[in-house]
C-alpha positions, 0 to 999 in steps of 0.5 A: 394515599400513595402520592404522599411526599417522601424523603429522598432517603426513605424509599420504604412504603408510605405509612397509613394515614393517621387521624388528626389530634382531637386534643386541640385546646378550645379557645378561652371564652371572651371576658370583659378584660379582653373587651376592655383591652381591644377598646383601649388599644383601638382608642389609643391607635385612633387617638395617636392617628388623629394627633398625628394628623393634627400635628402637621401644620397644614393637614388640610392640603394633604387631603387635597393631595390625596384626593386631587393627585389621582383625580388630576392623573385620571383627567390627564389620561383621559384628555390624552385619548 
């Protein structure tokens, strides 16, 4: 490997490549506590998102605006052609 990057200070030869470290730790097995932790986090995130959506006094017009605004814009660009 002669095209390895070198420091501008070190103008010596490129050292021979070394083997990657084989002492990589294996990942721990998935336990029941890990599964429970993921389920609880997902439930908390989804329940807070649902609660925040319902806490808005008028949630349904938000859906209409989210769907209607791109549709309205796309129909305006088609009619302008």
